[in-house]
Structures are given as structure tokens and as C-alpha cells.
DOMI-675060 format. One record per atom (N, C-alpha, C): residue in three letters; y, x, z. Coordinates in steps of 0.05 Angstrom, whole numbers, plus 5000, padded with zeros to 4 digits. Layout:
ALAYXZ
...
END
This chain:
MET285659271495
MET284659181469
MET286759221448
PRO286159331425
PRO288159371404
PRO289559111397
THR292059141390
THR293658901383
THR292558751359
ASP291658901338
ASP290658771315
ASP288158611320
GLN286358711338
GLN283958561345
GLN284658311361
THR286758331378
THR287658101393
THR288757881374
SER290257971355
SER291357781336
SER289157641319
HIS287057801312
HIS284857681297
HIS283457471314
LYS283257511340
LYS281957321357
LYS283457051358
TRP286057071363
TRP287656831366
TRP288156691339
LEU288156851317
LEU288256721291
LEU285656581284
THR283456681294
THR280956531291
THR281156261304
LEU282256251328
LEU282756001342
LEU284555811325
VAL286655931314
VAL288455771297
VAL286955651273
ALA285255811260
ALA283855721236
ALA281955491244
VAL280455531266
VAL278555331275
VAL280055071283
CYS282255101297
CYS283754861305
CYS284954711282
LEU285954861262
LEU286954731238
LEU284854571223
GLY282454701220
GLY280254561207
GLY279354321223
THR279254341249
THR278454121267
THR280553901265
PHE283053971266
PHE285153771265
PHE285053611239
MET284753751217
MET284553621191
MET282153431190
LEU279853531200
LEU277353381199
LEU277453131216
LEU278353161241
LEU278252931259
LEU280552731253
LEU282752831243
LEU284852651234
LEU283852471213
ASP282252581195
ASP281152421172
ASP279152211181
LEU277952251205
LEU276052061215
LEU277351801223
THR279851821233
THR281151581243
THR283551491226
ILE284451671208
ILE286851601192
ILE286151411170
VAL283651401161
VAL282851251138
VAL282850951143
ASN282050871167
ASN281550581173
ASN283950411166
VAL286350491176
VAL288650321172
VAL289550291143
ALA288650481126
ALA289450471098
ALA287450321080
LEU285250231091
LEU283150111074
LEU284049861060
PRO285549681073
PRO286549441058
PRO288349521034
ASP290049721038
ASP291649821015
ASP289949940993
VAL287950091001
VAL286050200981
VAL284649970966
GLN283849770980
GLN282449540968
GLN284249410947
HIS286749370953
HIS288549230935
HIS289249420911
ALA289649670916
ALA290549860895
ALA288349910875
LEU285849940885
LEU283650010867
LEU281849770859
GLY282549540869
GLY280849300863
GLY278149330875
ALA277949440899
ALA275349500912
ALA274249240924
SER271549220924
SER270249000938
SER269849070967
PHE268848880982
PHE268348941011
PHE266149151014
SER264149130997
SER261949340999
SER263049610991
ASP265049630974
ASP266349880968
ASP267650000993
LEU269049821008
LEU270249921032
LEU268150031052
GLN265949891054
GLN263749991071
GLN262850271062
TRP262550311036
TRP261650561025
TRP263750781029
ILE266350711028
ILE268450911032
ILE268251031060
VAL267450871079
VAL266950981106
VAL264251101109
ASP262250971098
ASP259451061102
ASP258651301085
ALA259951341063
ALA259351581046
ALA259951831062
TYR262051821078
TYR262852041095
TYR260952081118
SER260351861132
SER258551871155
SER255751951147
LEU254851851123
LEU252151911114
LEU251752201108
THR253652321094
THR253352611088
THR253652781114
LEU255352691132
LEU255552831158
LEU252852831172
ALA251752591175
ALA249152561189
ALA246952721176
SER246852721150
SER244752861135
SER244953161136
LEU247453261136
LEU247853551131
LEU248653701156
MET249053571179
MET249853701203
MET247953931210
LEU245453881213
LEU243454081221
LEU242854281198
PRO242354181173
PRO241854381152
PRO244154581148
SER246654491150
SER248854681147
SER248954881169
GLY248054811193
GLY247855001215
GLY245855221208
SER243655141196
SER241655341188
SER242655521166
LEU244255411147
LEU245455571126
LEU247455771138
ALA248855681158
ALA250755861171
ALA249356101185
ASP246956041196
ASP245356251208
ASP244456451187
LEU243756351164
LEU242656521142
LEU244756681128
PHE247056551122
PHE249056671104
PHE251656761118
GLY251856691144
GLY254256761158
GLY256056531165
ARG256956531190
ARG258556301199
ARG261356291186
ARG262656531184
ARG265256541171
ARG265056451142
ARG263056531128
ARG262756461100
ARG262356151097
LEU260656041114
LEU260155751112
LEU262655591121
PHE264055701141
PHE266555561149
PHE268555561127
ALA268855781113
ALA270655801090
ALA269755611067
ILE267155601062
ILE266155411042
ILE266655131050
GLY266255061075
GLY266754791085
GLY269654721082
LEU271554901089
LEU274354851085
LEU275054791056
THR273854951038
THR274454921010
THR273454651000
ILE270954581006
ILE269854320997
ILE271454091008
PHE272154101035
PHE273553881047
PHE276353851035
THR277754071030
THR280354061018
THR280353950990
LEU278454050974
LEU278153950947
LEU277353650946
GLY275553580965
GLY274853300967
GLY277153120974
SER278953230992
SER281353080999
SER283153040975
LEU283453250959
LEU285153230935
LEU283953020916
LEU281353020912
LEU280152820894
LEU280352540906
CYS280152510932
CYS280552250945
CYS283352140938
GLY285352320941
GLY288152230936
GLY288652170907
LEU287052290889
LEU287452240860
LEU285652020849
ALA284051900867
ALA281951710858
ALA283251480842
GLN281951410820
GLN282851190803
GLN280950950803
SER278750980818
SER276850760820
SER275450780847
PRO274250560856
PRO272750570881
PRO270450780880
LEU269050790858
LEU266850990856
LEU267851270859
MET270051340846
MET271151610849
MET271851670878
LEU273051470892
LEU273751510920
LEU271351540937
ILE269251380932
ILE266851400948
ILE265551680945
LEU265351770920
LEU264152030915
LEU265752260927
SER268352230926
SER270152430938
SER269952430968
ARG269552190980
ARG269152181009
ARG266452311016
ALA264452281000
ALA261952421004
ALA262352721004
ALA263952820985
ALA264553100984
ALA266053191009
GLN267853031020
GLN269153091045
GLN267053121067
GLY265052941067
GLY262952951087
GLY261253211085
VAL260753301061
VAL259353561058
VAL260953781071
GLY263553801065
GLY265254001077
GLY265453961107
GLY265653711115
GLY265953651144
GLY263453731160
ALA261153691149
ALA258653771163
ALA258554071167
THR259454221146
THR259554511148
THR261554601169
LEU263854471170
LEU265854541191
LEU264854481219
PHE263554241222
PHE262454171248
PHE260454381258
SER258854471240
SER256554641248
SER257354931254
THR259855001247
THR260655281251
THR263055321269
SER264655121274
SER267155151288
SER266855281315
LEU265155161332
LEU264955261359
LEU263455521361
ALA261555571342
ALA260155821342
ALA262156051335
LEU264056001318
LEU266156201312
LEU267756261337
LEU268456061352
LEU269956111377
LEU268256261397
ALA265756181399
ALA263956301419
ALA263456601413
GLN263356671388
GLN262856951381
GLN265357121384
THR267756991385
THR270257131386
THR271357171414
PHE270856971431
PHE272156981458
PHE269957011479
GLN270657141500
GLN268957181523
GLN270457121549
GLY268957061570
GLY270157021597
GLY272256811598
ARG274456871611
ARG276556671615
ARG277856591588
GLU277956781570
GLU279156721544
GLU277556511529
ARG274956521533
ARG273256311520
ARG273956041531
GLY274356021557
GLY275055761569
GLY277755661558
THR279655851555
THR282255781544
THR282055681515
ALA280455831500
ALA280055751471
ALA278755481469
PHE276655431485
PHE275355161484
PHE277254941494
GLY278955011513
GLY280854821523
GLY282854741502
VAL283854941487
VAL285754881466
VAL284354721444
TRP281954801437
TRP280454651417
TRP279954361425
GLY279254321451
GLY278854051461
GLY281453881460
GLY283654011465
GLY286253871463
GLY286853781435
VAL286153951416
VAL286553881388
VAL284853641380
ILE282353621391
ILE280653391386
ILE282053141395
GLY283053141420
GLY284352901431
GLY286852821416
ILE288553021409
ILE291052961395
ILE290552861367
SER288752991352
SER288252901325
SER286952631324
THR285152561342
THR283952301342
THR285952081349
ALA287752141368
ALA289751941376
ALA291851911355
LEU292552121341
LEU294652111320
LEU293751961295
GLY291151951290
GLY290051841266
GLY291151571258
PRO290951361275
PRO291851101267
PRO294851091261
ILE296451221279
ILE299351191275
ILE300351361251
LEU299151601247
LEU299951761224
LEU298951631198
GLY296551511199
GLY295551371176
GLY297451141168
GLY298351001189
GLY300250781184
GLY302850871173
LEU303951091184
LEU306451201174
LEU306251291145
LEU304151431138
LEU303851531111
LEU303351301091
THR301651111099
THR300950891081
THR303350711076
THR304750651097
THR307050471095
THR309450611083
GLY309950861091
GLY312351001081
GLY312051121054
LEU309551211047
LEU309151341021
LEU307051191005
SER304551251010
SER302351120996
SER299751191011
TRP297651031007
TRP295151091020
TRP294051361011
ARG294851450987
ARG293851700977
ARG294651940994
TRP296851911009
TRP297852131025
TRP296252171050
ILE294551981058
ILE292752031081
ILE290752251073
PHE290352291048
PHE288552501038
PHE290152751030
PHE292452711017
PHE294052941008
PHE294953111031
VAL295352981055
VAL296353131078
VAL294453351087
ASN291853321079
ASN289953531086
ASN290153781070
ILE291453771047
ILE291354001028
ILE292854241039
PRO295354221048
PRO296654461059
PRO295354561085
ILE294254381101
ILE292854461125
ILE290354621117
GLY288854511098
GLY286354651090
GLY286954921077
ILE289054941061
ILE289655201048
ILE290455401069
ALA292055321089
ALA292855501110
ALA290455601127
ALA288655411133
ALA286355491149
ALA284455671133
LEU284255621107
LEU282555791090
LEU283656071088
TYR286356101085
TYR287556361083
TYR287056521108
ILE287556391131
ILE287056531157
ILE284156611160
THR282356431152
THR279456491154
THR278656731138
LEU279656751113
LEU278856971095
LEU280157231103
THR282457221117
THR283857471123
THR283557571152
HIS282757391170
HIS282757471198
HIS280157411214
VAL278557231204
VAL276157151219
VAL273857351212
GLN272457431233
GLN270257621229
GLN267657471224
GLU265957601207
GLU263357481201
GLU261357531223
SER259457351226
SER257257391245
SER254857221237
ARG252557311245
ARG250057171242
ARG248457201267
PRO246857001276
PRO245157041299
PRO242857231292
PRO241657371311
PRO239557561305
PRO237057441292
GLN236457191299
GLN234157061288
GLN235056791275
ALA235456801249
ALA236356571235
ALA234056381228
ARG234656121231
ARG232655911225
ARG232855851195
LYS230555821182
LYS230455751154
LYS231055451150
LEU231955391126
LEU232655111120
LEU230054941117
ASP230054721131
ASP227754541131
ASP228154341108
LEU227554411084
LEU228054241061
LEU226453981061
PRO223753991067
PRO222353731068
PRO223553541089
GLY224153641113
GLY225353471133
GLY228053361125
PHE229753531113
PHE232353451104
PHE232153241083
ALA230453281063
ALA230153081041
ALA229152811051
THR227152821069
THR226052571079
THR228052421096
PHE229452551113
PHE231452431131
PHE233752311114
THR234752461095
THR236952371079
THR236252131062
LEU233952141049
LEU233051911032
LEU232551661050
ALA231451701073
ALA230951471091
ALA233551341099
LEU235451501108
LEU238051401117
LEU239551271094
GLY239451401070
GLY240851291047
GLY239651021038
ALA236951001038
ALA235650751031
ALA236350531050
LEU236450591076
LEU237050391097
LEU239950291093
ILE241850471090
ILE244650391088
ILE245150241062
TYR243950341040
TYR244250201015
TYR243149911016
GLY240849881029
GLY239749611032
GLY241449431049
LEU242649541071
LEU244349381088
LEU246849291074
ILE248049471058
ILE250449401044
ILE249949211021
ARG247749251007
ARG247049060985
ARG246348780996
ALA245448771021
ALA244848511032
ALA247248321033
SER249648441034
SER252048271035
SER252548131008
GLU251548240987
GLU251948130960
GLU249547980950
ASP247148090956
ASP244647980944
ASP243047810963
GLY243747820989
GLY242247671009
GLY240047851022
TRP239347781046
TRP237547951062
TRP234647951051
THR233947751035
THR231247731025
THR230947800996
SER233047910984
SER232847990956
SER230948220952
THR229848250928
THR227848450923
THR228948730927
VAL231348780918
VAL232549050921
VAL232849120950
VAL233848930966
VAL234248980995
VAL231549041009
LEU229548871003
LEU226948901016
LEU225649171008
VAL225949240983
VAL224849500974
VAL226249730988
CYS228849720991
CYS230249931005
CYS229349951034
PHE229049721047
PHE228149721075
PHE225349841077
ALA223649771057
ALA220849871058
ALA220850181054
ILE222450281036
ILE222650571031
ILE223650701057
ALA225650591069
ALA226750701094
ALA224650721116
VAL223150501119
VAL221150491140
VAL218950711135
VAL218050721110
VAL215950921104
VAL216851201109
LEU219351261100
LEU220351531103
LEU220951601132
LEU221951401147
LEU222451451176
LEU219851491192
ILE217651361183
ILE215151421195
ILE214051691188
ALA214551771162
ALA213652031153
ALA215252261165
PHE217752211171
PHE219552431180
PHE218452581205
PRO217752441227
PRO216652591250
PRO214052741243
LEU212452631225
LEU209952761218
LEU210553021203
ILE212553011185
ILE213353251170
ILE214553461189
GLU216253371208
GLU217453551227
GLU215353681245
ARG213353531253
ARG211253641270
ARG209653851256
ALA209353821230
ALA207854021215
ALA209454261207
SER212154251209
SER213854471201
SER213854691222
ARG213954941212
ARG214155171231
ARG216955191243
GLN219055121228
GLN221755121237
GLN223054861230
PRO222454651246
PRO223454381239
PRO226454351243
MET227554161228
MET230354091231
MET230853951258
PHE228953771265
PHE228953631290
PHE226553731307
ASP227153871329
ASP224953941347
ASP224253691363
LEU222053561356
LEU221353311369
LEU220653341399
SER220053581408
SER219453621436
SER221953571453
LEU224353581441
LEU226753521457
LEU226753241467
PHE225453061452
PHE225452781459
PHE223552711482
ARG222152911492
ARG220452871515
ARG222052851541
LYS224552941540
LYS226252931563
LYS227952671563
PRO227552511583
PRO229052251583
PRO232052281581
THR233152491592
THR236052531591
THR237052581562
PHE235452731547
PHE236152781519
PHE236052521503
VAL233952361508
VAL233752101495
VAL236051921503
GLY236751921529
GLY238951751538
GLY241551831525
GLY242052091522
GLY244452181509
GLY244552101480
ALA242252121466
ALA242152041438
ALA242751741435
ILE241551581453
ILE242051291452
ILE244951231457
ALA246151371477
ALA249051331483
ALA250751411459
ALA250051631445
ALA251651711422
ALA251451501400
PHE249151401395
PHE248751181375
PHE250350941383
GLY250150861409
GLY251450621418
GLY254450641418
MET255550871425
MET258450911426
MET259650871398
ASN258551011378
ASN259650991351
ASN258850741337
GLY256550621344
GLY255650381331
GLY257050131342
SER258550161364
SER259849921376
SER262849941370
LEU264350071388
LEU267350071386
LEU268250191360
PHE267250431352
PHE268250571329
PHE267550431303
ALA265250301302
ALA264550141279
ALA266349901276
MET267249791299
MET268949551298
MET271749611288
PHE272649861287
PHE275349931278
PHE275849811250
LEU273949841232
LEU274249741205
LEU274949441205
PHE273549291221
PHE273849001221
PHE276348911237
LEU277049071257
LEU279549011271
LEU281949061253
VAL281849271236
VAL283949321217
VAL284149091197
LEU281849001187
LEU281948781168
LEU283148531181
TYR282448481206
TYR283548251220
TYR286648271223
LEU287548511232
LEU290348541236
LEU291948541210
GLN290848641189
GLN292348651164
GLN291948411145
GLU289448331143
GLU288848121124
GLU289547841135
LEU289047801161
LEU289547531172
LEU292247511186
LEU293047731200
LEU295647721214
LEU297847841198
HIS297147961176
HIS299148071156
HIS300848291168
PHE299748461185
PHE301248691195
PHE301048911173
SER303049081172
SER302949311154
SER301049521166
ALA300549731150
ALA298849941160
ALA300050081184
LEU302750121184
LEU304050241207
LEU303850061231
GLN304449801228
GLN304249621251
GLN301349611262
THR299449621244
THR296649631253
THR296049881269
GLY296950111258
GLY296550371272
GLY297750371300
VAL300150261303
VAL301450251329
VAL299750091349
ARG298549871340
ARG296949701358
ARG294349841365
LEU293049971346
LEU290550111352
LEU291050361369
LEU293550441371
LEU294250671389
LEU293650601418
LEU293550341424
LEU292750261452
LEU289950351458
ILE288150351439
ILE285450431443
ILE285250741446
THR286350881426
THR286151171426
THR287751291449
GLY290051161456
GLY291551261478
GLY290151231505
ALA288851001508
ALA287250951533
ALA284951151534
THR283751221511
THR281551411511
THR282451681522
LEU284851771514
LEU285952021524
LEU286352021554
ILE287051791565
ILE287651771594
ILE285151841610
THR282751751602
THR280351801617
THR278752041608
ALA279252131583
ALA277652351572
ALA278052611587
ILE280552681594
ILE281052931608
ILE279852941636
PRO280352741653
PRO279052741679
PRO275952721677
ALA274952571657
ALA272052551655
ALA270852821648
GLY272152981632
GLY271153251626
GLY270953421651
ARG272953401668
ARG272953551693
ARG270853441713
LEU270753181714
LEU268853061733
LEU265953111726
SER265353161700
SER262653191692
SER261353441704
ALA263053631714
ALA261953871728
ALA261353811757
HIS262153581767
HIS261853531796
HIS260253281802
VAL260053091784
VAL258552851789
VAL256452811768
PRO254252661773
PRO252252621753
PRO253452481728
VAL252852591705
VAL254152491681
VAL253352201674
ARG251052121684
ARG250251841679
ARG252151641691
LEU253551731713
LEU255551561726
LEU258151551711
LEU258351711690
LEU260651691673
LEU259951561646
ILE257651641635
ILE256851541608
ILE256051251610
GLY254251191629
GLY253350911632
GLY255550711637
PRO257150751658
PRO259450571663
PRO261450571641
GLY261850801627
GLY263650811605
GLY262850621583
LEU260250631575
LEU259350451555
LEU259450161564
LEU258950111589
LEU259149841600
LEU262049741597
LEU263949921603
LEU266749841600
LEU267449781570
VAL266349941552
VAL266749891524
VAL265649611517
GLY263249541527
GLY262149281522
GLY263949061533
VAL264949101558
VAL266648901570
VAL269248871554
GLY270349091545
GLY272749081528
GLY272348931503
LEU270048971490
LEU269548831465
LEU269148531470
LEU267948461493
LEU267748181500
LEU270448051505
LEU272248211517
LEU274948101523
LEU276548061497
MET275848211476
MET277248171450
MET276447911437
ARG274147801445
ARG273147551432
ARG274947311440
GLY274347091426
GLY275846851432
GLY278346811415
ILE278646981395
ILE281046951378
ILE280646701360
GLY282846561355
GLY282746331338
GLY284546371313
VAL284646161297
VAL286246181273
VAL289146241279
ASP290246141301
ASP293046171307
ASP293546371330
SER291546531337
SER291846721359
SER293746941352
SER295047051372
SER296747291369
SER295047541375
TRP295847761364
TRP294348011369
TRP294348091399
THR296347981414
THR296548051442
THR294047961458
HIS292647761447
HIS290147681460
HIS288247911463
MET288348111446
MET286448331446
MET287348561463
ILE289748561474
ILE290748791489
ILE288948871512
PRO288148681530
PRO286348771552
PRO283748901542
GLY282648781521
GLY280148901510
GLY280649171498
PHE282849211484
PHE283549471472
PHE283649681494
VAL285049621516
VAL285449821537
VAL282849881551
ILE281349681559
ILE278849721574
ILE276849871557
ALA276549791531
ALA274649931514
ALA275550221510
GLY278150271507
GLY279050541504
GLY278550711528
LEU279050601552
LEU278450751577
LEU275450811579
GLY273750631572
GLY270950671572
GLY270050891553
SER271250891529
SER270651091509
SER271251371519
GLY273551401533
GLY274251661544
GLY272251761564
LEU271051581580
LEU269051661600
LEU266551761587
VAL265851651563
VAL263351721549
VAL263551981534
ASN265752021519
ASN265852231499
ASN265652511511
ALA267252561533
ALA267352831543
ALA264652931555
PRO263352771573
PRO260852871585
PRO258352831568
LEU258552681546
LEU256152611531
LEU254752861520
ALA256253061512
ALA255053301501
ALA253153441520
SER253753431545
SER251953581565
SER249153461566
THR248853211558
THR246153091558
THR244453211535
ALA245753341516
ALA244253471494
ALA243753761501
VAL245853921506
VAL245454211510
VAL244754281539
GLY245354101558
GLY244854171586
GLY241954151594
VAL240254031577
VAL237454001584
VAL235554181568
VAL236754361553
VAL235054531535
VAL235654831541
GLU233855001531
GLU234255291533
GLU236655361515
PRO237955591521
PRO240255671504
PRO239655691475
ARG237255781467
ARG236655821439
ARG236455551424
LEU236055331438
LEU235855071425
LEU238454911427
ALA240555031439
ALA243054881444
ALA244354781418
GLY244254941397
GLY245454861372
GLY244054621360
MET241454631359
MET239954401348
MET240354151365
ALA240254191392
ALA240653961409
ALA243353821405
SER245453991404
SER248153881399
SER248353751372
GLY247053871352
GLY247153761325
GLY245653491323
ILE243453461337
ILE241953211338
ILE243652991350
ASN245053061373
ASN246752861386
ASN248952771367
SER250252961353
SER252352891334
SER251252731311
THR248752791302
THR247552641281
THR247152351289
PHE246252301314
PHE245952031323
PHE248551881323
ARG250752021328
ARG253451891327
ARG253951791299
GLN253551961279
GLN254151891252
GLN252251671241
VAL249651691249
VAL247751481242
VAL248651211254
GLY249651221279
GLY250550981292
GLY252750841277
ILE254850991269
ILE257050861255
ILE256350781227
ALA254750941214
ALA253950881186
ALA252350621184
THR250250611201
THR248550371200
THR249950121211
ALA251650161232
ALA253049931243
ALA255049811223
ILE256549981210
ILE258449871191
ILE257049731168
ALA254849841159
ALA253349711137
ALA252249441146
ALA250949441170
ALA249749191180
ALA251848981187
LEU253949061202
LEU256048881210
LEU257448771185
GLY257948941166
GLY259248851142
GLY257748641127
SER255148671125
SER253448471112
SER253448211127
ILE253248221154
ILE253347981170
ILE256047831166
PHE258147991166
PHE260847881164
PHE261447761136
TYR260747911116
TYR261547831088
TYR259947591078
THR257447571086
THR255847351076
THR256747071085
ARG258347061106
ARG259246801116
ARG262046731106
LEU263346911092
LEU266146861083
LEU266146701057
PRO267746491056
PRO268246351030
PRO270346511015
LEU271046410992
LEU273246530976
LEU275846520992
PRO277646720989
PRO280146721004
PRO281846470999
THR281446340977
THR283046100971
THR281845840984
ALA279545860995
ALA278245631008
ALA279745551033
PRO279945291039
PRO281345201063
PRO280045301089
THR277445361088
THR276045441112
THR276045751116
TYR277445891098
TYR277246191099
TYR278146301125
ARG280446221135
ARG281546341160
ARG279646281184
GLY278646041184
GLY276845971206
GLY274346131206
GLU273146161182
GLU270646311180
GLU271246611185
PHE273546701178
PHE274246981183
PHE274347041213
VAL275746891228
VAL275946941257
VAL273246891271
SER271746691261
SER269146641272
SER267246891267
GLY267547011243
GLY265947251237
GLY266747481255
ILE269347521259
ILE270247741277
ILE269147701305
ASN269347451315
ASN268247401342
ASN265247461344
GLU263847391322
GLU260947451322
GLU260447751323
LEU261947901307
LEU261548201307
LEU262248321334
LEU264348211346
LEU265148311373
LEU262848261393
LEU261548041391
LEU259247981409
LEU256948171404
ILE256348221378
ILE254148401371
ILE254648681381
THR257048791376
THR257649061384
THR257949081415
ALA258848871428
ALA258948871457
ALA256148891469
LEU254348731458
LEU251548741467
LEU250349021463
LEU250949151440
LEU249949421435
LEU251049611455
ALA253649591462
ALA254749771481
ALA253549721509
LEU253249471517
LEU252149411543
LEU249249501546
VAL247649451525
VAL244849531526
VAL244549841527
THR246049981510
THR245850271510
THR246950391535
GLY249050261547
GLY250050351572
GLY248050321594
ALA246650101595
ALA244550061615
ALA242250261612
LEU241450311586
LEU239350501581
LEU240150781589
SER242750851585
SER243751111593
SER243551151623
LEU244250941638
LEU244050961667
LEU241151001676
LEU239250881662
LEU236450901669
LEU235251171661
LEU235951271637
LEU234551501626
LEU235851771633
ILE238451781636
ILE239752041642
ILE239252111671
ARG237952341676
ARG237152421703
ARG238252701709
GLN239352741733
GLN240552991740
GLN238453221740
ARG235953151748
ARG233853361750
ARG233053471724
ASP233753341701
ASP233053451675
ASP234753681667
PHE237053711679
PHE238953921671
PHE237954191680
VAL238054391662
VAL237154661669
VAL239354801685
ALA238555021698
ALA240255151717
ALA242755281704
HIS242355391679
HIS244655531667
HIS246655331656
GLY249055421651
GLY251155251640
GLY250655231610
PRO252055041597
PRO251755011569
PRO252455261554
PRO250755361537
PRO251255601523
PRO253455571502
ALA254755781497
ALA257055761478
ALA256455871451
GLY254355991446
GLY253856081419
GLY251456251416
GLY250856321392
GLY248656501386
GLY246056371387
GLY243956521381
GLY241256431385
GLY240256251363
GLU237956161367
GLU236555991347
GLU237655711350
GLY237155551330
GLY237755271332
GLY240255191317
GLY240755321295
GLY242955211279
GLY245655301286
GLY245955561292
GLY248655661296
GLY249655661324
GLY247955581343
GLY248755591371
GLY251255421376
ARG251355181365
ARG253755021368
ARG253754891395
PRO255854941411
PRO255954831437
PRO256654531438
ALA256854431462
ALA256854151466
ALA259354001457
ALA261554131456
ALA264053981451
ALA264053831425
GLN262153901407
GLN261953751382
GLN261853451387
ALA260453381409
ALA259853101413
ALA262352951420
ALA264553091425
ALA267052951430
ALA268052811405
VAL266952891382
VAL267852771357
VAL266852481356
SER268552301347
SER267852021347
SER266751941321
ALA268151801304
ALA267151681280
ALA266651881260
END
């Protein structure tokens, strides 16, 4: 093989890994900086919810549509556009002068992030074959683990040593480097049969999810029975009922509802929702507890949360290998049950408790998370034909983002409505009581979804071929490893 072609191949891997590193680092780096953001910009608690949810909402809404756009206009082109949007969004986040500007800039990051998610693995799949493909996916998977684990500690270092703005500014040189390599070395490709954009389905799904999350967040300020909240819930219900009807009538739907006829696919979607809606949604509230009540700095908080992400890495690598030899339900189901047990062990904190009370729960929940993340993707792509692999993987990733977006909105409203003013003598007691309540709710979610995963995921649903790596119909042929992405 000519040397220049070989260099193009490995530089494609570099570009994809840089984009992935930047993207996933930003998923976990933001949490530890939120209290500093709140103080600097005068943000309310609902603003903090939106800073996280604006990103998750745009990711959930645009994951599948951006895959269709990549099929139509080219994966390299969409990847470059995604890098540009994400990098510019990061710059605007760092320059934000108000909560609204930061929220809108986070939404822009989500737009770019969805485009990167939908094209990254397809670019690798089109570039590498045989053993080289396995090597490329292995390197890419390693970047996922490293970037996710580094997020809390790097976020703490930047926030404490410089400013919270640097958790966003750090993306700019990475994004520029990845964009340069993409434009100069990555080859363009399109699948032979591109799917058209499902505009009615996209609009209905996005409006339904937006109305639901807006209603949940407003409930923290206006109450659960306020007119605005009830109207939002009503709109969400109507649109969610209309969505499957619209998809069924579409010739090229965004969600192929026939996929949900397979129990394993349903079980994987439930597990994806439960994983992100439990442990990963709790990160925001754990950060608030460690910084607001225990007065740890962002760096000290990041070091403590490293117990969770570090434990996740310990089990993620062997779980990925075991998934080829043992039924994945025996990894996903027990993994979620461990997450639930870990969250329960974190409970019982009091006004005078030390953070060390949470160490056993941190470790056990992290170990459980590692068992879930690696094999979860096979429940999406392993039960469908190769041409539907991209859509199946995208749906699974969408359920992840819906899980964290709705959970943060709902948990935030439950938590905030019970808090008195910070100057009230009962504030600390109500704060820890609220955290204990949220830990119970998320633990139950993890335990229930873990049990459902054990019941629904069946080995006989998996098709004979291995997970496809690219091409074909279904939104860019995105393989399974997407589902390793957490928040």
C-alpha cells in the first residue's frame, strides 16, 4: 500500500480520536465546574439543569437526523461541520456572560456533538479493513475510556487553577487540529442508498422532548400543578402519542418501530435509559453536595469522583471481551443492579457526614457502570440486519440522552422544591435529606431497569453475523461502540 494512503488512514484515526476525546471530555468535565458557573454568572438552579440538559436534548434530538444528513451529503463533510460547530460552541461557552448565553452555547455544542457521534465510527469503518479495523476500534475505545475518566479531574484542575471558562476553551486547539486533519487527509464517502431526512418525525420528537423537559424544570419554580407545567406535559403526551403514528406512516422513518418487536432491543433501550438516568444523572447532585455542603473545591471534587470513573475503567475492558463469550444480559443486568446497590450505599448521609461515607457506593456503582457500557451496544446492532445497524445504534444512544435529560430535569425539580433559603437554619438538613431521596429514586431506577434487562435480553434474538462496522442504510452505518458514551 502506498505510504501516502497509509498516512491518510492513520490520520483519519487521529482526527476521529481527537474529536471523540474533545466530545466525551466535555460530557464529564462540566459537572465539577457547575457551582463555579452558578456563582460567576448568578445562575439559578434551573439554569444549571438547562446547562446540562440543553446539551443532552440536542444530542437526543439530532443523533439520527444527522446520520441521515451524513448519508446524503457525505460523512467527511458532516464530520467537519460537526467539529466546526462544536469548537465554536465551546468558544461561546467560555465567553458566556449570562446563563442564557451559556445554555444556548451548550445547545450549539450538542448540535455539533450529535453530528460527530453519527459519523465518527462510520469514518473508521470506511477507512480500515480486517485486523487494522480492530486496531482502529481498539484505539478509539481506549480514547473513550481515558477521556471519560479524565473529565472530573481535568475539570477540577482547570476550574481551580484557572477558571471554569477553561473547561470550554481547552476544546478550541483540539477542535482546530482535528478539523485541519479532517479537511486535508480524510476521504469522503456516502453509502450507496442514502436515507432521506424524516422531518415530521424529527420535529414531533424534538418538540415532545423539549416540552417534557421544560415542564419538568419549570415545576421546580412554579410547582407541579401550575398551568404552564400542566400544558407542557399535555403537549408532550399528545406529541409522544402522535410520534409512532407519524413514523408508521413514513416511508423512511427516523425510528423503525419494527425494531421494538424484539425483546432484546427493548431491553437494551431500557438499560440505556436506566444507566444514564440513574448514576450519570446523579453526578450533578453529587457535585453540589461535595462543593456546596462540604465546601470542596472543583479539583477536590474531581479527585473524589475519580473513584467512580476509575472503577468503571476496571470492569469496562474485561466486560468488552467477555461480551463475545457470555450472554450480554449476564453483564448488563447485574451491572445495573450493582449501580443500584452502589447508589443505595451512598445513602444515609447526615449533616455532619464525611464524604468517605460514599466511598463504597462510588466504587460499586462505578464497577457496575463498566459492566453495562461495553456490551450494551450489542443489544442494539446485534439483533438487526447490517443495513439497520446505524439506526439501531442511534436509537440506543438516543435513549441514553433522553435518560439523562429527563432524569436531571425531574430530579432537580424534586430536589429544589424542598429546599429553603440557604440562610435558613434547616437548609443543611433539608439538603442532605433531598440528596438521600434522589439516591433512593435513582437506585430504584437502576434496580428496576437491571431486572427488566435480565428478563428481556435474550441470546436467541442475536443474528448470526457480527456487528457491522459501516455502510448501508440506517443513518450512516454507525456501529455499536457509540453506546459506550455515557452522559
